[in-house]
N, CA, C and O atoms as a GROMACS GRO file, in nm:
protein
  420
    1UNK      N    1   0.122  -0.150  -0.024
    1UNK     CA    2  -0.005   0.025   0.024
    1UNK      C    3   0.109   0.134  -0.032
    1UNK      O    4   0.232   0.129  -0.024
    2UNK      N    5   0.034   0.221  -0.084
    2UNK     CA    6   0.128   0.326  -0.092
    2UNK      C    7   0.025   0.472  -0.052
    2UNK      O    8  -0.087   0.492  -0.100
    3UNK      N    9   0.089   0.550   0.034
    3UNK     CA   10   0.042   0.646   0.055
    3UNK      C   11   0.082   0.786   0.038
    3UNK      O   12   0.151   0.840   0.125
    4UNK      N   13   0.028   0.874  -0.108
    4UNK     CA   14   0.122   0.978  -0.169
    4UNK      C   15   0.017   1.098  -0.119
    4UNK      O   16  -0.088   1.065  -0.066
    5UNK      N   17   0.049   1.229  -0.138
    5UNK     CA   18  -0.010   1.331  -0.123
    5UNK      C   19  -0.137   1.315  -0.241
    5UNK      O   20  -0.256   1.321  -0.210
    6UNK      N   21  -0.094   1.297  -0.362
    6UNK     CA   22  -0.147   1.305  -0.420
    6UNK      C   23  -0.287   1.162  -0.465
    6UNK      O   24  -0.370   1.180  -0.553
    7UNK      N   25  -0.280   1.051  -0.392
    7UNK     CA   26  -0.329   0.966  -0.447
    7UNK      C   27  -0.288   0.850  -0.344
    7UNK      O   28  -0.179   0.866  -0.288
    8UNK      N   29  -0.370   0.720  -0.308
    8UNK     CA   30  -0.324   0.598  -0.273
    8UNK      C   31  -0.369   0.467  -0.300
    8UNK      O   32  -0.489   0.463  -0.325
    9UNK      N   33  -0.312   0.363  -0.303
    9UNK     CA   34  -0.328   0.228  -0.386
    9UNK      C   35  -0.297   0.169  -0.287
    9UNK      O   36  -0.232   0.194  -0.186
   10UNK      N   37  -0.379   0.044  -0.348
   10UNK     CA   38  -0.339  -0.127  -0.282
   10UNK      C   39  -0.368  -0.213  -0.440
   10UNK      O   40  -0.430  -0.189  -0.544
   11UNK      N   41  -0.269  -0.343  -0.374
   11UNK     CA   42  -0.345  -0.392  -0.486
   11UNK      C   43  -0.404  -0.495  -0.400
   11UNK      O   44  -0.392  -0.511  -0.278
   12UNK      N   45  -0.507  -0.597  -0.531
   12UNK     CA   46  -0.606  -0.658  -0.487
   12UNK      C   47  -0.527  -0.778  -0.395
   12UNK      O   48  -0.597  -0.816  -0.301
   13UNK      N   49  -0.416  -0.832  -0.403
   13UNK     CA   50  -0.392  -0.949  -0.351
   13UNK      C   51  -0.395  -0.915  -0.213
   13UNK      O   52  -0.398  -0.998  -0.122
   14UNK      N   53  -0.392  -0.757  -0.196
   14UNK     CA   54  -0.367  -0.770  -0.014
   14UNK      C   55  -0.556  -0.785   0.047
   14UNK      O   56  -0.608  -0.741   0.149
   15UNK      N   57  -0.592  -0.836  -0.025
   15UNK     CA   58  -0.744  -0.823   0.004
   15UNK      C   59  -0.844  -0.915  -0.066
   15UNK      O   60  -0.967  -0.908  -0.061
   16UNK      N   61  -0.749  -1.024  -0.147
   16UNK     CA   62  -0.836  -1.160  -0.164
   16UNK      C   63  -0.918  -1.258  -0.065
   16UNK      O   64  -1.029  -1.308  -0.078
   17UNK      N   65  -0.821  -1.267   0.041
   17UNK     CA   66  -0.923  -1.328   0.106
   17UNK      C   67  -0.973  -1.300   0.260
   17UNK      O   68  -0.980  -1.361   0.367
   18UNK      N   69  -1.004  -1.164   0.202
   18UNK     CA   70  -1.124  -1.147   0.294
   18UNK      C   71  -1.290  -1.154   0.269
   18UNK      O   72  -1.343  -1.092   0.177
   19UNK      N   73  -1.333  -1.201   0.322
   19UNK     CA   74  -1.480  -1.225   0.292
   19UNK      C   75  -1.568  -1.152   0.184
   19UNK      O   76  -1.571  -1.031   0.206
   20UNK      N   77  -1.606  -1.171   0.126
   20UNK     CA   78  -1.694  -1.026   0.020
   20UNK      C   79  -1.776  -0.944   0.064
   20UNK      O   80  -1.816  -0.844   0.004
   21UNK      N   81  -1.815  -0.990   0.197
   21UNK     CA   82  -1.878  -0.908   0.297
   21UNK      C   83  -1.791  -0.781   0.350
   21UNK      O   84  -1.831  -0.665   0.350
   22UNK      N   85  -1.660  -0.826   0.397
   22UNK     CA   86  -1.586  -0.709   0.410
   22UNK      C   87  -1.467  -0.642   0.329
   22UNK      O   88  -1.387  -0.553   0.359
   23UNK      N   89  -1.485  -0.716   0.219
   23UNK     CA   90  -1.420  -0.644   0.091
   23UNK      C   91  -1.420  -0.520   0.051
   23UNK      O   92  -1.316  -0.460   0.024
   24UNK      N   93  -1.545  -0.464   0.042
   24UNK     CA   94  -1.599  -0.363   0.028
   24UNK      C   95  -1.535  -0.242   0.083
   24UNK      O   96  -1.465  -0.152   0.038
   25UNK      N   97  -1.586  -0.275   0.201
   25UNK     CA   98  -1.521  -0.154   0.328
   25UNK      C   99  -1.375  -0.150   0.368
   25UNK      O  100  -1.317  -0.067   0.438
   26UNK      N  101  -1.330  -0.256   0.308
   26UNK     CA  102  -1.186  -0.220   0.339
   26UNK      C  103  -1.125  -0.145   0.192
   26UNK      O  104  -1.018  -0.083   0.193
   27UNK      N  105  -1.212  -0.161   0.065
   27UNK     CA  106  -1.144  -0.091   0.006
   27UNK      C  107  -1.173   0.040  -0.024
   27UNK      O  108  -1.126   0.083  -0.130
   28UNK      N  109  -1.255   0.130   0.060
   28UNK     CA  110  -1.260   0.272   0.097
   28UNK      C  111  -1.176   0.309   0.153
   28UNK      O  112  -1.117   0.274   0.255
   29UNK      N  113  -1.159   0.454   0.021
   29UNK     CA  114  -1.035   0.556   0.074
   29UNK      C  115  -0.906   0.531  -0.035
   29UNK      O  116  -0.803   0.597  -0.033
   30UNK      N  117  -0.927   0.456  -0.100
   30UNK     CA  118  -0.810   0.443  -0.166
   30UNK      C  119  -0.844   0.500  -0.286
   30UNK      O  120  -0.958   0.545  -0.294
   31UNK      N  121  -0.769   0.509  -0.384
   31UNK     CA  122  -0.788   0.600  -0.504
   31UNK      C  123  -0.779   0.500  -0.624
   31UNK      O  124  -0.843   0.510  -0.729
   32UNK      N  125  -0.708   0.424  -0.599
   32UNK     CA  126  -0.678   0.309  -0.684
   32UNK      C  127  -0.665   0.199  -0.666
   32UNK      O  128  -0.568   0.180  -0.593
   33UNK      N  129  -0.735   0.074  -0.706
   33UNK     CA  130  -0.720  -0.052  -0.671
   33UNK      C  131  -0.635  -0.124  -0.809
   33UNK      O  132  -0.676  -0.117  -0.925
   34UNK      N  133  -0.489  -0.203  -0.756
   34UNK     CA  134  -0.441  -0.242  -0.885
   34UNK      C  135  -0.455  -0.398  -0.901
   34UNK      O  136  -0.417  -0.476  -0.813
   35UNK      N  137  -0.503  -0.433  -1.003
   35UNK     CA  138  -0.548  -0.614  -1.016
   35UNK      C  139  -0.364  -0.635  -1.115
   35UNK      O  140  -0.274  -0.555  -1.140
   36UNK      N  141  -0.376  -0.735  -1.133
   36UNK     CA  142  -0.298  -0.839  -1.230
   36UNK      C  143  -0.385  -0.920  -1.328
   36UNK      O  144  -0.506  -0.945  -1.328
   37UNK      N  145  -0.301  -0.948  -1.398
   37UNK     CA  146  -0.428  -1.064  -1.492
   37UNK      C  147  -0.496  -1.151  -1.410
   37UNK      O  148  -0.617  -1.152  -1.388
   38UNK      N  149  -0.373  -1.258  -1.347
   38UNK     CA  150  -0.424  -1.349  -1.273
   38UNK      C  151  -0.568  -1.317  -1.133
   38UNK      O  152  -0.641  -1.396  -1.074
   39UNK      N  153  -0.558  -1.173  -1.128
   39UNK     CA  154  -0.667  -1.108  -1.042
   39UNK      C  155  -0.816  -1.082  -1.109
   39UNK      O  156  -0.920  -1.108  -1.049
   40UNK      N  157  -0.812  -1.038  -1.214
   40UNK     CA  158  -0.938  -1.000  -1.246
   40UNK      C  159  -1.042  -1.093  -1.291
   40UNK      O  160  -1.148  -1.060  -1.344
   41UNK      N  161  -0.993  -1.239  -1.260
   41UNK     CA  162  -1.117  -1.306  -1.271
   41UNK      C  163  -1.228  -1.326  -1.165
   41UNK      O  164  -1.350  -1.336  -1.180
   42UNK      N  165  -1.114  -1.329  -1.006
   42UNK     CA  166  -1.096  -1.312  -0.889
   42UNK      C  167  -1.226  -1.130  -0.833
   42UNK      O  168  -1.326  -1.125  -0.761
   43UNK      N  169  -1.180  -1.061  -0.882
   43UNK     CA  170  -1.255  -0.961  -0.876
   43UNK      C  171  -1.332  -0.876  -0.898
   43UNK      O  172  -1.318  -0.754  -0.883
   44UNK      N  173  -1.480  -0.978  -0.962
   44UNK     CA  174  -1.551  -0.926  -1.002
   44UNK      C  175  -1.619  -0.828  -0.846
   44UNK      O  176  -1.706  -0.754  -0.893
   45UNK      N  177  -1.614  -0.814  -0.758
   45UNK     CA  178  -1.694  -0.716  -0.694
   45UNK      C  179  -1.609  -0.579  -0.672
   45UNK      O  180  -1.656  -0.466  -0.660
   46UNK      N  181  -1.480  -0.615  -0.669
   46UNK     CA  182  -1.399  -0.491  -0.691
   46UNK      C  183  -1.437  -0.401  -0.800
   46UNK      O  184  -1.474  -0.286  -0.776
   47UNK      N  185  -1.429  -0.457  -0.939
   47UNK     CA  186  -1.480  -0.403  -1.082
   47UNK      C  187  -1.640  -0.337  -1.069
   47UNK      O  188  -1.675  -0.235  -1.127
   48UNK      N  189  -1.721  -0.414  -0.985
   48UNK     CA  190  -1.872  -0.396  -0.981
   48UNK      C  191  -1.916  -0.263  -0.905
   48UNK      O  192  -2.013  -0.188  -0.914
   49UNK      N  193  -1.745  -0.269  -0.791
   49UNK     CA  194  -1.810  -0.148  -0.642
   49UNK      C  195  -1.718  -0.006  -0.743
   49UNK      O  196  -1.762   0.108  -0.727
   50UNK      N  197  -1.674  -0.014  -0.778
   50UNK     CA  198  -1.553   0.034  -0.824
   50UNK      C  199  -1.628   0.248  -0.835
   50UNK      O  200  -1.601   0.335  -0.753
   51UNK      N  201  -1.701   0.262  -0.938
   51UNK     CA  202  -1.810   0.355  -0.950
   51UNK      C  203  -1.880   0.386  -0.838
   51UNK      O  204  -1.843   0.479  -0.767
   52UNK      N  205  -1.957   0.334  -0.817
   52UNK     CA  206  -2.025   0.325  -0.648
   52UNK      C  207  -1.914   0.413  -0.558
   52UNK      O  208  -1.919   0.531  -0.523
   53UNK      N  209  -1.830   0.331  -0.537
   53UNK     CA  210  -1.703   0.375  -0.387
   53UNK      C  211  -1.620   0.494  -0.484
   53UNK      O  212  -1.571   0.572  -0.402
   54UNK      N  213  -1.593   0.529  -0.589
   54UNK     CA  214  -1.495   0.635  -0.609
   54UNK      C  215  -1.399   0.598  -0.672
   54UNK      O  216  -1.362   0.661  -0.771
   55UNK      N  217  -1.346   0.501  -0.636
   55UNK     CA  218  -1.222   0.442  -0.683
   55UNK      C  219  -1.216   0.411  -0.788
   55UNK      O  220  -1.318   0.371  -0.844
   56UNK      N  221  -1.063   0.417  -0.874
   56UNK     CA  222  -1.038   0.366  -0.969
   56UNK      C  223  -0.952   0.235  -0.992
   56UNK      O  224  -0.882   0.192  -0.900
   57UNK      N  225  -0.956   0.167  -1.125
   57UNK     CA  226  -0.932   0.032  -1.143
   57UNK      C  227  -0.794   0.052  -1.226
   57UNK      O  228  -0.804   0.106  -1.336
   58UNK      N  229  -0.688   0.017  -1.188
   58UNK     CA  230  -0.547   0.009  -1.246
   58UNK      C  231  -0.544  -0.182  -1.289
   58UNK      O  232  -0.567  -0.265  -1.202
   59UNK      N  233  -0.513  -0.222  -1.429
   59UNK     CA  234  -0.488  -0.384  -1.440
   59UNK      C  235  -0.353  -0.339  -1.486
   59UNK      O  236  -0.342  -0.229  -1.538
   60UNK      N  237  -0.248  -0.418  -1.470
   60UNK     CA  238  -0.150  -0.498  -1.529
   60UNK      C  239  -0.182  -0.609  -1.581
   60UNK      O  240  -0.193  -0.713  -1.515
   61UNK      N  241  -0.209  -0.596  -1.749
   61UNK     CA  242  -0.203  -0.745  -1.815
   61UNK      C  243  -0.130  -0.802  -1.890
   61UNK      O  244  -0.156  -0.907  -1.947
   62UNK      N  245   0.018  -0.709  -1.904
   62UNK     CA  246   0.105  -0.776  -1.895
   62UNK      C  247   0.166  -0.883  -1.907
   62UNK      O  248   0.202  -0.915  -1.793
   63UNK      N  249   0.210  -0.985  -2.006
   63UNK     CA  250   0.210  -1.095  -1.989
   63UNK      C  251   0.088  -1.207  -2.022
   63UNK      O  252   0.085  -1.327  -1.995
   64UNK      N  253   0.018  -1.145  -2.071
   64UNK     CA  254  -0.054  -1.259  -2.124
   64UNK      C  255  -0.182  -1.209  -2.203
   64UNK      O  256  -0.227  -1.101  -2.166
   65UNK      N  257  -0.244  -1.273  -2.303
   65UNK     CA  258  -0.349  -1.193  -2.393
   65UNK      C  259  -0.456  -1.092  -2.332
   65UNK      O  260  -0.490  -1.135  -2.221
   66UNK      N  261  -0.518  -0.978  -2.364
   66UNK     CA  262  -0.642  -0.947  -2.273
   66UNK      C  263  -0.707  -1.005  -2.387
   66UNK      O  264  -0.670  -1.045  -2.497
   67UNK      N  265  -0.882  -0.990  -2.291
   67UNK     CA  266  -1.019  -1.027  -2.382
   67UNK      C  267  -1.092  -0.924  -2.324
   67UNK      O  268  -1.118  -0.909  -2.205
   68UNK      N  269  -1.137  -0.830  -2.453
   68UNK     CA  270  -1.206  -0.723  -2.350
   68UNK      C  271  -1.346  -0.801  -2.323
   68UNK      O  272  -1.373  -0.913  -2.363
   69UNK      N  273  -1.433  -0.714  -2.243
   69UNK     CA  274  -1.552  -0.770  -2.154
   69UNK      C  275  -1.618  -0.664  -2.066
   69UNK      O  276  -1.568  -0.556  -2.034
   70UNK      N  277  -1.732  -0.710  -2.035
   70UNK     CA  278  -1.820  -0.580  -1.906
   70UNK      C  279  -1.685  -0.523  -1.825
   70UNK      O  280  -1.663  -0.403  -1.804
   71UNK      N  281  -1.619  -0.609  -1.793
   71UNK     CA  282  -1.537  -0.518  -1.727
   71UNK      C  283  -1.462  -0.425  -1.782
   71UNK      O  284  -1.396  -0.354  -1.706
   72UNK      N  285  -1.456  -0.404  -1.906
   72UNK     CA  286  -1.358  -0.292  -1.965
   72UNK      C  287  -1.420  -0.185  -1.872
   72UNK      O  288  -1.340  -0.146  -1.786
   73UNK      N  289  -1.541  -0.130  -1.869
   73UNK     CA  290  -1.616   0.022  -1.823
   73UNK      C  291  -1.550   0.012  -1.703
   73UNK      O  292  -1.467   0.102  -1.700
   74UNK      N  293  -1.545  -0.079  -1.562
   74UNK     CA  294  -1.456   0.014  -1.477
   74UNK      C  295  -1.335   0.005  -1.482
   74UNK      O  296  -1.286   0.014  -1.369
   75UNK      N  297  -1.237  -0.012  -1.587
   75UNK     CA  298  -1.121  -0.016  -1.541
   75UNK      C  299  -1.060   0.139  -1.630
   75UNK      O  300  -1.099   0.190  -1.735
   76UNK      N  301  -0.948   0.180  -1.534
   76UNK     CA  302  -0.942   0.325  -1.569
   76UNK      C  303  -0.798   0.315  -1.619
   76UNK      O  304  -0.753   0.418  -1.669
   77UNK      N  305  -0.717   0.207  -1.613
   77UNK     CA  306  -0.575   0.180  -1.660
   77UNK      C  307  -0.561   0.056  -1.692
   77UNK      O  308  -0.582  -0.044  -1.624
   78UNK      N  309  -0.506   0.073  -1.852
   78UNK     CA  310  -0.461  -0.092  -1.830
   78UNK      C  311  -0.333  -0.089  -1.939
   78UNK      O  312  -0.328  -0.030  -2.048
   79UNK      N  313  -0.250  -0.156  -1.886
   79UNK     CA  314  -0.080  -0.210  -1.939
   79UNK      C  315  -0.118  -0.346  -2.009
   79UNK      O  316  -0.183  -0.442  -1.968
   80UNK      N  317  -0.059  -0.322  -2.121
   80UNK     CA  318  -0.078  -0.471  -2.206
   80UNK      C  319   0.068  -0.440  -2.294
   80UNK      O  320   0.140  -0.340  -2.297
   81UNK      N  321   0.076  -0.573  -2.363
   81UNK     CA  322   0.232  -0.597  -2.450
   81UNK      C  323   0.219  -0.540  -2.571
   81UNK      O  324   0.302  -0.456  -2.608
   82UNK      N  325   0.126  -0.571  -2.641
   82UNK     CA  326   0.100  -0.512  -2.784
   82UNK      C  327   0.007  -0.439  -2.816
   82UNK      O  328  -0.091  -0.466  -2.746
   83UNK      N  329  -0.019  -0.333  -2.911
   83UNK     CA  330  -0.156  -0.279  -2.938
   83UNK      C  331  -0.238  -0.379  -2.961
   83UNK      O  332  -0.196  -0.493  -2.981
   84UNK      N  333  -0.364  -0.347  -2.961
   84UNK     CA  334  -0.460  -0.386  -2.966
   84UNK      C  335  -0.566  -0.264  -2.987
   84UNK      O  336  -0.517  -0.151  -2.988
   85UNK      N  337  -0.728  -0.276  -3.006
   85UNK     CA  338  -0.798  -0.204  -3.040
   85UNK      C  339  -0.891  -0.225  -2.926
   85UNK      O  340  -0.958  -0.328  -2.931
   86UNK      N  341  -0.912  -0.128  -2.800
   86UNK     CA  342  -0.992  -0.176  -2.678
   86UNK      C  343  -1.077  -0.065  -2.611
   86UNK      O  344  -1.031   0.030  -2.547
   87UNK      N  345  -1.196  -0.089  -2.633
   87UNK     CA  346  -1.317   0.015  -2.614
   87UNK      C  347  -1.334   0.049  -2.487
   87UNK      O  348  -1.308  -0.051  -2.420
   88UNK      N  349  -1.360   0.132  -2.425
   88UNK     CA  350  -1.440   0.153  -2.260
   88UNK      C  351  -1.355   0.181  -2.168
   88UNK      O  352  -1.403   0.196  -2.055
   89UNK      N  353  -1.170   0.202  -2.185
   89UNK     CA  354  -1.095   0.194  -2.057
   89UNK      C  355  -1.030   0.338  -2.131
   89UNK      O  356  -1.014   0.367  -2.249
   90UNK      N  357  -0.991   0.434  -1.965
   90UNK     CA  358  -1.014   0.597  -1.971
   90UNK      C  359  -0.820   0.576  -2.075
   90UNK      O  360  -0.770   0.669  -2.139
   91UNK      N  361  -0.767   0.464  -2.064
   91UNK     CA  362  -0.640   0.492  -2.110
   91UNK      C  363  -0.548   0.334  -2.094
   91UNK      O  364  -0.542   0.254  -2.001
   92UNK      N  365  -0.495   0.335  -2.208
   92UNK     CA  366  -0.433   0.221  -2.196
   92UNK      C  367  -0.248   0.208  -2.263
   92UNK      O  368  -0.210   0.239  -2.376
   93UNK      N  369  -0.203   0.178  -2.200
   93UNK     CA  370  -0.066   0.149  -2.203
   93UNK      C  371   0.045   0.064  -2.302
   93UNK      O  372   0.143   0.050  -2.229
   94UNK      N  373   0.065   0.025  -2.386
   94UNK     CA  374   0.141  -0.070  -2.462
   94UNK      C  375   0.292  -0.074  -2.444
   94UNK      O  376   0.362   0.025  -2.465
   95UNK      N  377   0.346  -0.201  -2.401
   95UNK     CA  378   0.454  -0.193  -2.426
   95UNK      C  379   0.533  -0.128  -2.324
   95UNK      O  380   0.648  -0.086  -2.335
   96UNK      N  381   0.463  -0.125  -2.231
   96UNK     CA  382   0.561  -0.015  -2.088
   96UNK      C  383   0.651  -0.104  -2.021
   96UNK      O  384   0.618  -0.219  -1.992
   97UNK      N  385   0.739  -0.066  -2.002
   97UNK     CA  386   0.858  -0.123  -1.955
   97UNK      C  387   0.865  -0.090  -1.813
   97UNK      O  388   0.963  -0.138  -1.755
   98UNK      N  389   0.777  -0.011  -1.736
   98UNK     CA  390   0.783   0.034  -1.569
   98UNK      C  391   0.693  -0.019  -1.505
   98UNK      O  392   0.627  -0.100  -1.570
   99UNK      N  393   0.658   0.000  -1.379
   99UNK     CA  394   0.545  -0.052  -1.301
   99UNK      C  395   0.456   0.040  -1.323
   99UNK      O  396   0.483   0.158  -1.341
  100UNK      N  397   0.319  -0.020  -1.324
  100UNK     CA  398   0.208   0.078  -1.344
  100UNK      C  399   0.173   0.159  -1.262
  100UNK      O  400   0.089   0.244  -1.291
  101UNK      N  401   0.241   0.150  -1.118
  101UNK     CA  402   0.232   0.272  -1.027
  101UNK      C  403   0.287   0.409  -1.080
  101UNK      O  404   0.271   0.505  -1.004
  102UNK      N  405   0.342   0.428  -1.189
  102UNK     CA  406   0.417   0.516  -1.261
  102UNK      C  407   0.312   0.583  -1.335
  102UNK      O  408   0.313   0.706  -1.333
  103UNK      N  409   0.219   0.520  -1.403
  103UNK     CA  410   0.105   0.566  -1.468
  103UNK      C  411  -0.028   0.621  -1.357
  103UNK      O  412  -0.120   0.670  -1.422
  104UNK      N  413  -0.046   0.623  -1.248
  104UNK     CA  414  -0.165   0.657  -1.222
  104UNK      C  415  -0.143   0.823  -1.187
  104UNK      O  416  -0.048   0.896  -1.157
  105UNK      N  417  -0.301   0.836  -1.210
  105UNK     CA  418  -0.324   1.016  -1.168
  105UNK      C  419  -0.394   1.010  -1.071
  105UNK      O  420  -0.431   1.114  -1.015
   0.00000   0.00000   0.00000
């Protein structure tokens, strides 16, 4: 977890073992929740509540093929390996070599 004057973020993996009824409350106060490709299938509750609870979702999907879906609506930042047309995501970055944290706003 990182605390900065402009934003706070946490990785979903820090919360994945929490019961679903505690997850939403635990995420409050963060500006960003960061996911990896492996997290996405297990993070439905996170991306469902992102808009309601006012946090952004950042997804580092490098290392595997990205498939668009309903979750696109909740993702604000996506890092992928190669350029592809993806709709509904605020910012898509291709071939980045640095950490996702460097691209948060």
